[in-house]
Backbone as JSON Lines, residues from 0, in Angstrom:
{"i":0,"aa":"M","n":[72.82,106.55,105.66],"ca":[71.83,106.18,104.73],"c":[70.58,107.08,104.52]}
{"i":1,"aa":"E","n":[69.74,106.9,103.78],"ca":[68.91,108.07,103.75],"c":[67.43,107.01,103.09]}
{"i":2,"aa":"I","n":[66.48,107.11,103.89],"ca":[65.23,106.45,103.56],"c":[64.2,107.55,103.7]}
{"i":3,"aa":"E","n":[63.2,107.44,102.36],"ca":[61.89,107.99,102.57],"c":[60.69,107.36,103.11]}
{"i":4,"aa":"A","n":[60.13,108.15,103.84],"ca":[58.83,107.29,104.7],"c":[58.04,106.9,103.62]}
{"i":5,"aa":"L","n":[57.39,105.88,103.72],"ca":[56.16,105.24,103.05],"c":[55.38,105.27,103.74]}
{"i":6,"aa":"S","n":[55.46,105.15,105.14],"ca":[54.26,105.41,106.22],"c":[54.75,106.27,107.36]}
{"i":7,"aa":"K","n":[54.05,106.53,108.17],"ca":[54.31,107.34,109.45],"c":[55.48,106.56,110.11]}
{"i":8,"aa":"I","n":[56.55,107.05,110.52],"ca":[57.67,106.26,111.0],"c":[58.15,107.21,112.35]}
{"i":9,"aa":"R","n":[58.18,106.46,113.66],"ca":[58.75,107.34,114.55],"c":[60.26,106.54,115.04]}
{"i":10,"aa":"H","n":[61.15,107.43,114.79],"ca":[62.47,107.08,115.27],"c":[63.34,108.02,115.92]}
{"i":11,"aa":"N","n":[63.94,107.4,117.05],"ca":[64.86,108.09,118.07],"c":[63.98,109.47,118.73]}
{"i":12,"aa":"G","n":[62.53,109.02,118.83],"ca":[61.92,110.27,119.39],"c":[61.43,111.23,118.33]}
{"i":13,"aa":"K","n":[61.81,111.02,117.12],"ca":[61.11,112.09,116.42],"c":[59.82,111.11,115.18]}
{"i":14,"aa":"D","n":[59.01,111.83,114.93],"ca":[58.09,111.44,114.2],"c":[58.64,111.98,112.68]}
{"i":15,"aa":"Y","n":[58.18,111.08,111.43],"ca":[58.37,111.4,110.3],"c":[57.11,111.38,109.54]}
{"i":16,"aa":"A","n":[56.73,112.04,108.59],"ca":[55.28,111.69,107.86],"c":[55.78,111.19,106.63]}
{"i":17,"aa":"I","n":[54.78,110.33,105.88],"ca":[55.19,110.1,104.44],"c":[55.75,111.19,103.56]}
{"i":18,"aa":"G","n":[56.74,110.48,102.88],"ca":[57.74,111.46,101.96],"c":[58.72,112.14,102.73]}
{"i":19,"aa":"D","n":[58.84,112.3,104.16],"ca":[59.98,113.02,104.67],"c":[61.11,111.77,104.66]}
{"i":20,"aa":"V","n":[62.36,112.45,104.41],"ca":[63.47,111.45,104.41],"c":[64.15,111.55,105.69]}
{"i":21,"aa":"I","n":[64.61,110.48,105.95],"ca":[65.09,110.02,107.23],"c":[67.04,109.9,106.98]}
{"i":22,"aa":"S","n":[67.83,110.42,107.64],"ca":[68.78,110.51,107.25],"c":[69.9,109.94,108.57]}
{"i":23,"aa":"G","n":[71.15,109.33,108.32],"ca":[71.71,109.31,109.41],"c":[71.69,107.96,110.11]}
{"i":24,"aa":"L","n":[70.82,106.61,109.12],"ca":[70.65,105.37,109.64],"c":[71.65,104.77,109.32]}
{"i":25,"aa":"D","n":[71.7,103.71,110.37],"ca":[72.79,102.62,109.97],"c":[72.15,101.68,108.81]}
{"i":26,"aa":"E","n":[73.01,100.72,108.32],"ca":[72.43,99.74,107.35],"c":[71.38,98.9,107.75]}
{"i":27,"aa":"S","n":[71.54,98.47,109.05],"ca":[70.72,97.41,109.49],"c":[69.01,98.09,109.85]}
{"i":28,"aa":"E","n":[69.13,99.66,110.63],"ca":[67.78,100.43,110.65],"c":[67.17,100.5,109.04]}
{"i":29,"aa":"A","n":[68.06,101.29,108.14],"ca":[67.54,101.38,106.92],"c":[67.11,100.08,106.39]}
{"i":30,"aa":"N","n":[67.54,99.08,106.17],"ca":[67.23,97.58,105.9],"c":[65.93,97.32,106.5]}
{"i":31,"aa":"R","n":[65.73,97.04,107.66],"ca":[64.45,97.02,108.62],"c":[63.41,97.86,107.78]}
{"i":32,"aa":"L","n":[63.5,98.98,107.75],"ca":[62.43,99.97,107.68],"c":[61.93,99.6,105.79]}
{"i":33,"aa":"V","n":[63.07,99.37,105.0],"ca":[62.61,99.05,103.97],"c":[61.93,97.47,103.56]}
{"i":34,"aa":"S","n":[62.35,96.68,104.62],"ca":[61.73,95.35,104.39],"c":[60.36,95.17,105.11]}
{"i":35,"aa":"L","n":[60.01,96.05,105.84],"ca":[58.84,96.39,106.56],"c":[58.04,97.09,105.59]}
{"i":36,"aa":"K","n":[58.43,97.57,104.4],"ca":[57.91,98.73,103.48],"c":[57.37,99.68,103.96]}
{"i":37,"aa":"S","n":[58.0,100.11,105.0],"ca":[57.58,101.59,105.72],"c":[58.63,102.67,104.99]}
{"i":38,"aa":"G","n":[59.62,102.19,104.05],"ca":[60.59,103.06,103.54],"c":[61.06,102.56,102.36]}
{"i":39,"aa":"K","n":[61.98,103.55,101.85],"ca":[62.46,103.07,100.4],"c":[64.05,103.95,100.51]}
{"i":40,"aa":"F","n":[64.72,103.52,99.77],"ca":[66.13,103.85,99.72],"c":[66.06,105.04,98.64]}
{"i":41,"aa":"V","n":[66.74,106.29,99.25],"ca":[66.72,107.13,98.67],"c":[68.07,107.89,98.45]}
{"i":42,"aa":"E","n":[68.61,108.72,97.21],"ca":[69.53,109.5,97.36],"c":[69.53,110.98,97.49]}
{"i":43,"aa":"V","n":[69.82,111.65,98.24],"ca":[69.56,113.19,98.84],"c":[70.17,113.75,98.2]}
{"i":44,"aa":"V","n":[69.41,114.84,97.32],"ca":[70.17,115.82,96.47],"c":[69.77,117.17,97.14]}
{"i":45,"aa":"G","n":[71.34,117.83,96.93],"ca":[70.93,119.1,96.89],"c":[71.85,119.78,98.58]}
{"i":46,"aa":"E","n":[72.51,118.82,99.0],"ca":[73.45,118.56,100.28],"c":[74.54,119.35,99.82]}
{"i":47,"aa":"K","n":[75.28,120.14,100.9],"ca":[76.41,120.55,100.35],"c":[77.69,119.45,100.41]}
{"i":48,"aa":"P","n":[78.58,119.34,99.49],"ca":[79.03,118.04,99.32],"c":[80.24,118.26,100.69]}
{"i":49,"aa":"P","n":[80.75,117.01,100.92],"ca":[81.45,116.73,102.11],"c":[82.93,117.89,102.28]}
{"i":50,"aa":"D","n":[83.21,118.33,101.06],"ca":[84.26,119.03,101.08],"c":[83.85,120.45,101.3]}
{"i":51,"aa":"D","n":[82.68,120.86,101.71],"ca":[82.14,122.36,101.75],"c":[81.12,122.13,103.04]}
{"i":52,"aa":"P","n":[82.2,122.22,104.19],"ca":[81.43,122.09,105.45],"c":[80.96,123.33,105.96]}
{"i":53,"aa":"I","n":[79.9,123.19,106.57],"ca":[79.39,124.63,107.3],"c":[80.12,124.99,108.4]}
{"i":54,"aa":"T","n":[79.88,126.07,108.71],"ca":[81.04,126.93,109.74],"c":[80.33,126.5,111.27]}
{"i":55,"aa":"V","n":[81.23,126.89,111.99],"ca":[81.04,126.29,113.37],"c":[79.75,127.07,113.68]}
{"i":56,"aa":"E","n":[79.57,128.3,113.42],"ca":[78.39,128.84,113.66],"c":[77.08,128.97,113.33]}
{"i":57,"aa":"E","n":[77.08,128.07,111.74],"ca":[76.14,127.55,111.28],"c":[75.67,126.07,111.98]}
{"i":58,"aa":"F","n":[76.49,125.68,112.51],"ca":[76.59,124.14,113.2],"c":[75.7,124.54,114.68]}
{"i":59,"aa":"A","n":[76.17,125.71,115.34],"ca":[75.53,126.09,116.74],"c":[74.03,126.18,116.54]}
{"i":60,"aa":"K","n":[73.74,126.71,115.26],"ca":[72.5,127.22,115.33],"c":[71.33,126.05,114.96]}
{"i":61,"aa":"L","n":[72.33,124.63,114.51],"ca":[71.23,123.62,114.32],"c":[70.64,123.27,115.51]}
{"i":62,"aa":"K","n":[69.34,122.56,115.3],"ca":[68.81,121.95,116.34],"c":[69.7,120.59,116.62]}
{"i":63,"aa":"A","n":[69.24,120.23,118.31],"ca":[70.22,119.29,118.79],"c":[70.19,118.04,117.92]}
{"i":64,"aa":"D","n":[69.26,117.57,117.44],"ca":[69.08,116.14,116.44],"c":[69.63,116.52,115.33]}
{"i":65,"aa":"E","n":[69.7,117.71,115.02],"ca":[70.51,117.92,113.33],"c":[71.98,118.04,113.64]}
{"i":66,"aa":"Q","n":[72.4,118.66,114.84],"ca":[73.97,118.58,115.42],"c":[74.35,117.09,115.47]}
{"i":67,"aa":"K","n":[73.34,116.17,116.16],"ca":[73.88,114.86,116.62],"c":[74.11,114.06,115.15]}
{"i":68,"aa":"E","n":[73.14,113.9,114.19],"ca":[72.71,113.61,113.15],"c":[74.02,113.88,112.19]}
{"i":69,"aa":"L","n":[74.72,115.17,112.28],"ca":[75.73,115.35,111.38],"c":[76.84,114.97,111.76]}
{"i":70,"aa":"L","n":[77.02,115.13,113.32],"ca":[78.25,114.54,114.09],"c":[78.45,112.72,113.89]}
{"i":71,"aa":"E","n":[77.26,112.2,113.74],"ca":[77.06,111.04,113.49],"c":[77.61,110.24,111.99]}
{"i":72,"aa":"S","n":[77.02,111.47,111.37],"ca":[77.81,110.95,110.04],"c":[79.11,111.33,109.63]}
{"i":73,"aa":"L","n":[79.91,112.17,110.74],"ca":[81.33,112.33,110.74],"c":[82.09,111.15,111.69]}
{"i":74,"aa":"E","n":[81.3,110.31,112.04],"ca":[81.75,109.17,112.92],"c":[82.22,109.76,114.46]}
{"i":75,"aa":"F","n":[81.44,110.22,114.77],"ca":[81.38,110.94,116.27],"c":[80.42,110.41,117.18]}
{"i":76,"aa":"E","n":[80.73,110.08,118.41],"ca":[79.37,109.69,119.16],"c":[78.9,111.14,119.4]}
{"i":77,"aa":"A","n":[77.99,111.75,119.4],"ca":[77.83,112.79,119.74],"c":[77.49,113.3,121.4]}
{"i":78,"aa":"A","n":[78.36,114.09,121.85],"ca":[78.25,114.81,123.13],"c":[76.65,114.9,123.44]}
{"i":79,"aa":"S","n":[76.18,114.88,124.7],"ca":[74.84,115.29,125.29],"c":[74.44,116.58,125.3]}
{"i":80,"aa":"N","n":[75.57,117.59,125.53],"ca":[75.07,118.9,125.5],"c":[75.59,119.69,124.01]}
{"i":81,"aa":"V","n":[75.14,120.83,124.16],"ca":[75.38,121.49,122.84],"c":[76.83,122.09,122.7]}
{"i":82,"aa":"E","n":[77.18,122.59,124.02],"ca":[78.79,122.92,124.1],"c":[79.84,121.56,123.65]}
{"i":83,"aa":"G","n":[79.4,120.62,124.16],"ca":[80.29,119.6,123.72],"c":[80.09,119.28,122.14]}
{"i":84,"aa":"R","n":[78.78,119.19,121.83],"ca":[78.76,118.99,120.73],"c":[79.47,120.09,119.48]}
{"i":85,"aa":"V","n":[79.48,121.16,119.88],"ca":[80.24,122.24,119.12],"c":[81.88,121.99,119.12]}
{"i":86,"aa":"E","n":[82.23,121.51,120.49],"ca":[83.47,121.01,120.74],"c":[84.0,120.0,119.55]}
{"i":87,"aa":"Q","n":[83.12,119.05,119.7],"ca":[83.17,118.02,118.56],"c":[83.49,118.57,117.04]}
{"i":88,"aa":"Y","n":[82.7,119.58,116.91],"ca":[82.43,119.59,115.41],"c":[83.76,120.46,115.02]}
{"i":89,"aa":"T","n":[84.03,121.58,116.28],"ca":[85.49,122.34,115.92],"c":[86.46,121.58,115.82]}
{"i":90,"aa":"A","n":[86.42,120.48,116.51],"ca":[87.53,119.59,116.36],"c":[88.06,118.85,115.19]}
{"i":91,"aa":"W","n":[86.66,118.28,114.77],"ca":[86.47,117.75,113.38],"c":[87.12,118.77,112.03]}
{"i":92,"aa":"L","n":[86.66,120.09,112.56],"ca":[87.08,120.98,111.21],"c":[88.57,121.26,111.4]}
{"i":93,"aa":"D","n":[89.3,121.16,112.83],"ca":[90.55,121.16,112.87],"c":[91.34,120.07,112.2]}
{"i":94,"aa":"E","n":[90.97,118.94,112.6],"ca":[91.67,117.59,112.14],"c":[91.63,117.54,110.45]}
{"i":95,"aa":"N","n":[90.47,118.17,110.0],"ca":[90.38,117.97,108.47],"c":[90.8,119.02,107.79]}
{"i":96,"aa":"N","n":[91.71,120.08,108.52],"ca":[91.91,121.4,107.94],"c":[90.87,122.36,107.09]}
{"i":97,"aa":"A","n":[89.62,121.92,107.87],"ca":[88.36,122.48,107.03],"c":[87.96,124.01,108.01]}
{"i":98,"aa":"L","n":[88.71,124.01,108.72],"ca":[88.08,125.38,109.27],"c":[87.66,126.73,108.7]}
{"i":99,"aa":"V","n":[86.72,126.71,108.77],"ca":[85.64,128.0,107.68],"c":[85.53,128.94,108.46]}
């Protein structure tokens, strides 16, 4: 779920300013922010569609929190190190015949 910050928010060790979009929240986290009037639900436009995955090389260049967020959106519990996360993403691409 995506939430647009209506106030300053700190989530998972990251600070978000007013207007920032927070992705990868579960339903209870998103509902809590909305009920506190700290955020509002938004639909993110302009992301690659799920049938157009990024390459392993592009994934490896992402920041750790971006890698974790992407893996969580693919229903993985993200590994703690970059090598493990790259292996997880590669495995997902293989499983979904999406190797690019």
